[in-house]
C-alpha positions as CSV (number, residue, x, y, z in Angstrom):
1,M,-4.1,-7.4,48.7
2,A,-3.0,-10.8,47.6
3,G,-3.4,-12.2,44.1
4,E,-1.7,-12.1,40.7
5,Y,-1.7,-8.9,38.6
6,R,-0.3,-8.0,35.2
7,L,1.4,-4.7,35.8
8,L,2.5,-2.3,38.6
9,L,3.6,1.2,37.7
10,E,5.1,2.7,40.9
11,N,6.5,5.9,42.3
12,A,5.5,8.2,39.4
13,R,6.4,11.8,40.1
14,Q,3.1,12.7,38.5
15,L,0.1,10.5,37.4
16,V,-2.3,12.4,35.2
17,L,-5.8,10.9,35.6
18,V,-7.3,13.6,33.3
19,C,-10.6,13.0,34.9
20,G,-11.5,11.0,38.0
21,R,-15.2,11.0,38.4
22,G,-16.4,9.0,35.4
23,E,-16.8,12.0,33.1
24,K,-17.5,11.0,29.5
25,Y,-15.9,14.2,28.2
26,L,-14.6,17.5,29.5
27,L,-15.8,20.9,28.6
28,R,-13.7,24.1,28.9
29,A,-14.3,24.5,32.6
30,G,-13.4,20.9,33.3
31,M,-10.2,21.2,31.3
32,A,-9.0,24.1,33.4
33,S,-7.8,21.8,36.1
34,L,-7.2,18.2,35.2
35,A,-7.1,15.5,37.8
36,V,-3.5,14.8,38.8
37,L,-1.8,12.7,41.6
38,Q,1.7,13.3,42.8
39,N,4.0,10.4,43.9
40,A,1.5,7.8,42.8
41,S,1.3,4.2,41.6
42,L,-1.3,2.1,39.8
43,V,-2.2,-1.6,39.3
44,V,-3.4,-3.3,36.2
45,G,-5.1,-6.7,36.6
46,Q,-4.8,-9.9,34.6
47,D,-7.8,-8.9,32.6
48,G,-6.0,-5.7,31.4
49,Y,-8.1,-3.3,33.4
50,I,-7.0,-0.8,36.1
51,K,-7.6,-2.1,39.6
52,A,-6.1,0.6,41.8
53,V,-4.8,4.1,41.5
54,G,-3.4,6.1,44.5
55,Q,-0.5,7.4,46.5
56,A,2.5,5.2,46.1
57,D,2.8,4.3,49.8
58,V,-0.9,3.4,50.0
59,I,-0.7,1.2,46.9
60,R,2.5,-0.4,48.3
61,N,0.8,-1.3,51.5
62,Q,-2.5,-2.4,49.9
63,F,-0.7,-4.8,47.5
64,S,2.2,-6.0,49.7
65,G,1.2,-9.6,49.3
66,A,0.6,-9.5,45.5
67,T,2.6,-10.8,42.7
68,F,3.1,-8.9,39.4
69,E,4.1,-10.1,35.9
70,R,5.9,-6.8,35.4
71,K,6.9,-3.9,37.6
72,I,8.1,-0.5,36.2
73,D,9.8,2.0,38.5
74,C,8.5,5.4,37.3
75,T,10.5,7.5,39.7
76,G,10.9,11.0,38.3
77,K,8.6,10.2,35.4
78,C,5.0,11.1,34.4
79,I,2.2,8.7,33.5
80,L,-0.6,9.7,31.1
81,P,-3.6,7.9,29.7
82,G,-2.8,6.3,26.3
83,L,-3.4,9.0,23.6
84,V,-6.4,8.5,21.3
85,D,-6.4,9.6,17.7
86,A,-9.9,10.2,16.5
87,H,-9.2,10.8,12.8
88,T,-6.7,9.0,10.5
89,H,-6.5,7.8,6.9
90,P,-3.6,5.3,7.3
91,V,-4.3,2.7,4.6
92,W,-3.2,3.9,1.2
93,A,-0.6,3.6,-1.6
94,G,1.1,6.2,-3.6
95,D,2.9,9.4,-2.7
96,R,1.5,13.0,-3.2
97,V,4.7,14.8,-2.3
98,H,4.7,16.4,-5.7
99,E,1.5,18.3,-4.8
100,F,3.3,20.2,-2.1
101,A,5.0,22.4,-4.8
102,M,1.6,23.1,-6.2
103,K,0.3,24.2,-2.8
104,L,3.3,26.4,-2.3
105,A,2.6,28.0,-5.8
106,G,-0.9,28.9,-4.6
107,A,-3.1,26.0,-5.7
108,S,-6.0,25.3,-3.4
109,Y,-7.0,21.9,-2.1
110,M,-10.1,21.8,-4.4
111,E,-8.0,23.0,-7.5
112,I,-5.7,20.1,-7.0
113,H,-8.6,17.7,-6.4
114,Q,-10.4,18.9,-9.5
115,A,-7.2,18.4,-11.6
116,G,-7.2,14.7,-10.7
117,G,-4.8,15.0,-7.8
118,G,-5.4,14.7,-4.1
119,I,-7.8,11.9,-3.2
120,H,-8.1,10.8,-6.8
121,F,-4.3,10.3,-7.1
122,T,-4.2,8.1,-4.0
123,V,-7.3,6.2,-5.1
124,E,-5.6,5.2,-8.4
125,H,-2.6,3.8,-6.6
126,T,-4.6,2.2,-3.8
127,R,-6.7,0.3,-6.3
128,K,-3.6,-1.1,-7.9
129,A,-1.9,-2.2,-4.6
130,T,-2.3,-5.7,-3.2
131,E,-3.9,-6.3,0.1
132,E,-0.5,-7.5,1.4
133,E,1.3,-4.3,0.2
134,L,-1.4,-2.2,2.0
135,F,-1.1,-4.2,5.2
136,N,2.6,-3.9,5.4
137,T,2.7,-0.2,5.0
138,F,-0.3,0.2,7.3
139,K,1.4,-1.9,9.9
140,H,4.5,0.4,9.8
141,R,2.3,3.5,10.2
142,L,0.4,2.1,13.1
143,E,3.7,1.2,14.8
144,R,4.9,4.8,14.4
145,M,1.6,6.0,16.0
146,R,2.1,3.6,18.9
147,R,5.6,4.8,19.5
148,A,4.3,8.4,19.7
149,G,1.9,7.4,22.4
150,S,-1.3,6.4,20.6
151,T,-3.0,3.4,22.1
152,L,-6.4,3.8,20.3
153,V,-6.7,4.9,16.7
154,E,-9.6,5.5,14.4
155,C,-8.7,4.1,10.9
156,K,-10.7,5.0,7.8
157,S,-11.1,3.4,4.4
158,G,-11.9,5.9,1.6
159,Y,-9.2,5.5,-1.0
160,G,-11.1,2.9,-3.0
161,L,-14.4,4.6,-4.0
162,N,-15.6,1.3,-5.3
163,L,-16.8,-1.7,-3.4
164,E,-13.9,-4.0,-4.2
165,T,-11.2,-1.6,-3.0
166,E,-13.1,-0.3,0.0
167,L,-13.5,-3.9,1.2
168,K,-9.8,-4.5,0.6
169,M,-9.0,-1.6,2.8
170,L,-11.4,-2.7,5.5
171,R,-10.0,-6.2,5.5
172,V,-6.5,-4.7,6.0
173,I,-7.9,-2.7,9.0
174,E,-9.6,-5.8,10.4
175,R,-6.4,-7.8,10.1
176,A,-4.5,-5.2,12.1
177,K,-7.2,-5.2,14.7
178,Q,-6.6,-8.9,15.2
179,S,-2.8,-8.9,15.0
180,M,-1.4,-5.7,16.4
181,D,-0.9,-4.3,19.8
182,I,-2.9,-1.2,19.4
183,G,-6.7,-0.4,19.7
184,I,-8.5,0.3,16.4
185,S,-11.9,1.9,15.7
186,S,-12.6,1.3,12.0
187,T,-14.5,3.7,9.7
188,Y,-16.1,3.0,6.4
189,C,-15.4,6.2,4.3
190,G,-16.6,5.1,0.8
191,A,-17.9,8.6,0.4
192,H,-14.5,10.2,0.7
193,S,-14.9,11.6,-2.9
194,V,-17.2,11.2,-5.9
195,P,-15.8,8.5,-8.2
196,K,-14.8,9.6,-11.6
197,G,-17.7,9.2,-14.1
198,K,-20.4,9.4,-11.4
199,T,-22.5,12.2,-9.9
200,A,-22.8,12.6,-6.1
201,T,-26.3,11.2,-6.3
202,E,-25.2,8.2,-8.3
203,A,-22.3,7.6,-5.9
204,A,-24.7,7.9,-2.9
205,D,-27.1,5.4,-4.5
206,D,-24.3,2.9,-5.0
207,I,-23.1,3.2,-1.4
208,I,-26.7,2.9,0.0
209,H,-27.8,0.0,-2.2
210,N,-24.6,-2.0,-2.6
211,H,-21.8,-1.0,-0.2
212,L,-23.7,-0.8,3.1
213,P,-25.7,-4.0,2.6
214,K,-22.4,-5.9,1.9
215,L,-20.8,-4.4,5.0
216,K,-23.8,-5.6,7.0
217,E,-23.5,-9.1,5.5
218,L,-19.8,-9.3,6.4
219,K,-20.5,-8.1,9.9
220,L,-23.1,-10.8,10.4
221,S,-20.6,-13.4,9.1
222,G,-17.9,-12.1,11.4
223,E,-15.5,-11.2,8.6
224,I,-15.4,-7.4,9.0
225,H,-16.5,-5.3,11.9
226,V,-16.9,-1.6,11.1
227,N,-17.6,1.0,13.8
228,N,-18.2,4.3,12.1
229,I,-19.5,5.8,8.8
230,D,-17.9,8.9,7.2
231,V,-18.8,11.2,4.3
232,F,-16.8,14.2,3.0
233,C,-19.5,16.8,3.0
234,E,-18.0,19.6,0.9
235,K,-18.8,21.8,-2.1
236,G,-17.9,19.9,-5.2
237,V,-17.9,16.6,-3.3
238,F,-21.0,15.3,-1.5
239,D,-23.7,17.9,-1.0
240,L,-25.9,18.1,2.1
241,D,-28.6,16.0,0.7
242,S,-26.4,13.1,-0.5
243,T,-24.5,13.3,2.8
244,R,-27.7,13.0,4.8
245,R,-28.9,10.0,2.8
246,I,-25.6,8.1,3.2
247,L,-25.2,8.9,6.9
248,Q,-28.8,8.0,7.7
249,A,-28.4,4.7,5.8
250,G,-25.2,3.9,7.7
251,K,-26.9,4.8,11.0
252,D,-29.7,2.5,10.1
253,T,-27.3,-0.4,9.8
254,G,-25.8,0.3,13.2
255,L,-22.8,2.4,12.3
256,Q,-21.8,5.4,14.4
257,I,-21.7,8.8,12.5
258,N,-18.3,10.4,12.4
259,F,-17.8,12.5,9.3
260,H,-15.9,15.3,7.5
261,G,-17.8,18.7,7.4
262,D,-17.5,22.5,7.0
263,E,-13.8,22.2,6.1
264,L,-13.4,24.4,3.0
265,H,-16.8,26.0,2.7
266,P,-19.7,26.6,5.1
267,M,-22.0,23.6,4.3
268,K,-24.2,23.5,7.4
269,S,-22.5,20.1,8.1
270,A,-22.5,20.8,11.9
271,E,-26.2,21.4,11.9
272,L,-26.8,18.2,9.9
273,G,-24.6,16.2,12.2
274,A,-26.4,17.5,15.3
275,E,-29.8,16.6,13.7
276,L,-28.7,13.0,12.8
277,G,-27.1,12.4,16.2
278,A,-23.5,12.3,15.0
279,Q,-20.9,11.2,17.5
280,A,-18.3,13.4,15.9
281,I,-17.6,15.8,13.1
282,S,-14.1,16.5,11.8
283,H,-12.5,19.7,10.4
284,L,-15.1,22.4,11.0
285,E,-12.8,25.3,9.9
286,E,-15.8,27.0,8.3
287,V,-18.4,26.1,10.8
288,S,-21.1,28.7,11.6
289,D,-22.0,30.1,15.0
290,E,-25.3,28.2,14.6
291,G,-23.5,25.0,13.9
292,I,-21.3,25.4,17.0
293,A,-24.5,25.9,19.1
294,A,-26.1,22.9,17.4
295,I,-23.3,20.4,18.1
296,A,-22.9,21.7,21.6
297,R,-26.6,21.0,22.3
298,A,-26.3,17.6,20.7
299,K,-23.1,16.7,22.6
300,C,-21.3,16.0,19.4
301,A,-17.5,16.0,19.4
302,A,-15.7,18.5,17.2
303,V,-12.5,16.8,15.9
304,L,-10.0,19.5,15.0
305,L,-7.0,18.8,12.8
306,P,-4.0,21.0,13.6
307,T,-1.8,19.5,11.0
308,T,-4.4,19.9,8.2
309,A,-5.1,23.5,9.3
310,Y,-1.3,24.0,9.2
311,M,-1.1,22.8,5.6
312,L,-4.2,24.8,4.6
313,R,-2.9,27.9,6.4
314,S,-6.2,28.2,8.2
315,F,-6.0,28.9,12.0
316,C,-9.5,30.4,12.5
317,W,-10.4,28.2,15.5
318,E,-11.2,29.3,19.1
319,M,-12.1,26.7,21.7
320,N,-15.5,25.0,21.2
321,P,-17.6,23.4,23.9
322,L,-16.2,19.9,23.2
323,V,-13.0,19.5,21.2
324,V,-10.8,16.7,20.1
325,L,-7.4,16.7,18.4
326,R,-6.3,14.4,15.6
327,G,-2.7,13.4,15.8
328,E,-1.7,10.8,13.2
329,R,1.8,9.7,14.1
330,L,3.2,13.0,15.5
331,W,1.3,13.6,18.7
332,P,3.8,15.9,20.4
333,M,3.9,18.2,17.4
334,V,0.1,18.1,17.0
335,M,-0.5,19.1,20.6
336,H,2.2,21.8,20.2
337,L,0.5,23.2,17.1
338,A,-2.9,23.2,18.9
339,C,-1.5,25.2,21.7
340,V,0.5,27.7,19.5
341,N,-1.8,28.1,16.5
342,M,-5.3,27.2,17.8
343,K,-4.7,29.0,21.1
344,M,-5.5,26.0,23.3
345,S,-4.0,25.7,26.7
346,M,-1.8,22.7,27.5
347,N,-4.5,21.1,29.6
348,E,-7.0,21.6,26.8
349,A,-4.7,19.9,24.3
350,L,-4.1,16.9,26.6
351,A,-7.8,16.5,27.4
352,A,-8.6,16.7,23.7
353,A,-6.1,14.0,22.9
354,T,-7.4,11.6,25.6
355,I,-10.8,11.7,27.1
356,N,-12.5,13.8,24.5
357,A,-11.0,11.9,21.6
358,A,-12.2,8.7,23.2
359,Y,-15.7,10.2,23.4
360,A,-15.5,11.0,19.7
361,L,-15.2,7.3,19.1
362,G,-17.8,6.3,21.6
363,K,-15.1,4.8,23.8
364,S,-14.8,7.1,26.8
365,D,-16.3,4.6,29.1
366,T,-13.1,2.4,28.6
367,H,-10.4,4.8,27.4
368,G,-9.1,8.3,27.7
369,S,-8.4,8.6,31.5
370,I,-6.8,6.7,34.3
371,E,-9.6,5.4,36.4
372,I,-10.4,2.1,38.1
373,G,-12.3,-0.1,35.7
374,K,-10.9,1.4,32.5
375,Q,-8.5,-0.4,30.2
376,G,-4.9,-0.1,31.3
377,D,-3.5,1.8,28.2
378,L,-0.8,4.1,29.5
379,V,2.0,6.3,28.4
380,I,5.1,6.8,30.5
381,I,7.1,9.9,29.6
382,N,10.7,10.7,30.7
383,S,9.8,13.9,32.4
384,S,8.4,14.8,35.7
385,R,5.5,16.9,34.5
386,T,2.8,16.5,31.8
387,R,3.2,20.2,30.7
388,Q,6.5,19.2,29.0
389,R,4.5,16.9,26.7
390,S,2.7,19.7,25.0
391,A,5.6,22.2,25.2
392,V,8.1,20.0,23.3
393,T,7.9,18.2,20.0
394,D,10.1,15.2,20.7
395,S,8.5,11.7,21.1
396,S,11.7,9.7,21.6
397,Q,11.4,9.3,25.4
398,V,8.0,7.5,25.5
399,T,7.2,4.1,26.9
400,I,3.8,2.5,26.1
401,A,2.2,0.2,28.6
402,R,-1.0,-1.6,27.4
403,G,-3.4,-3.4,29.6
404,I,-4.6,-5.8,27.0
405,P,-1.7,-6.6,24.6
406,R,-2.4,-9.1,21.9
407,S,1.3,-10.0,21.8
408,G,1.4,-10.9,25.5
409,A,4.1,-8.3,26.3
410,A,3.0,-5.7,28.9
411,V,5.4,-3.0,27.9
412,C,6.6,-1.9,24.4
413,P,9.4,0.6,24.5
């Protein structure tokens, strides 16, 4: 097939499609046997989308007359879809390392929070930081995520709790969207905590009547494009009623619902999310059986956080109907923890970090698997089998190939 193409990845020992029939997500049965090709190659077109996937000799013959901007010999290596991180808080200032000693001494998350630590500590420092300072540290964190295999990342605001700082954080995220070689789904999380001096009802009123109208105005002017709305629905933070009001108001302005729920206490967040048509709910360590059934019926993604569960010493999860992992910079370790502590199989962990994470962001039509017509975001690992990716915790032997790089470079080692 003649023509000019952006990228040829050839002779891979294993090419993990994850799914190959246009599935938007995989349930447990579908995760049992992921779609895999042996001795395979793939082609990415000039538009950044996958044009062909198949056996190496077939692709070689099919594209014998083609020219490529870049060819990568993947002999002995494995190709995966770019990993998708469906829950991150990467824009912040300050350092809470001192709170680790408090946790080790027995202080709970909410005890630290109520003492002015946790989110409130980070809010104080983020409000003081300049936009340039936040962007520079955010850029460094995104680069670490990319090196670990993430090609699409959800990025939240939430350490402002006032309109000025929330907008500052969202401008930083927007700037990274435009300038960095990584996909970003942005989330407004102004209801990450109740600001000091306000009640949950007062904070909800401020968000509904001031924050969300301003976001809509900035979207219409093209300055900031937010994809999702998030609320921390938790005892002592935002109750079910305030959460419902904020999420519904966000949905009414066109935002996708993707929120924190049932983390520390059973709040019926899962039931609420299912009722409102949430795309995803994070945490869910304390979800009820009724909540699990509700989100399964609603086809809502459950975003599990192995690193958070590790810090909270809560490993109560068995596999749910639709599950996603959250990685934040350390994907191999996160997948490893999911397998060891959350009793997920290696296939389940990989599906959760690719196609199902893409679904949680409403992006599984373009990301999360290696299929013709999807964006050519790919990870090449220096091992012959994907199983080694979840079994080990080293991310040093990873190459990222992105179909639509803003920088113009097809491969970033």
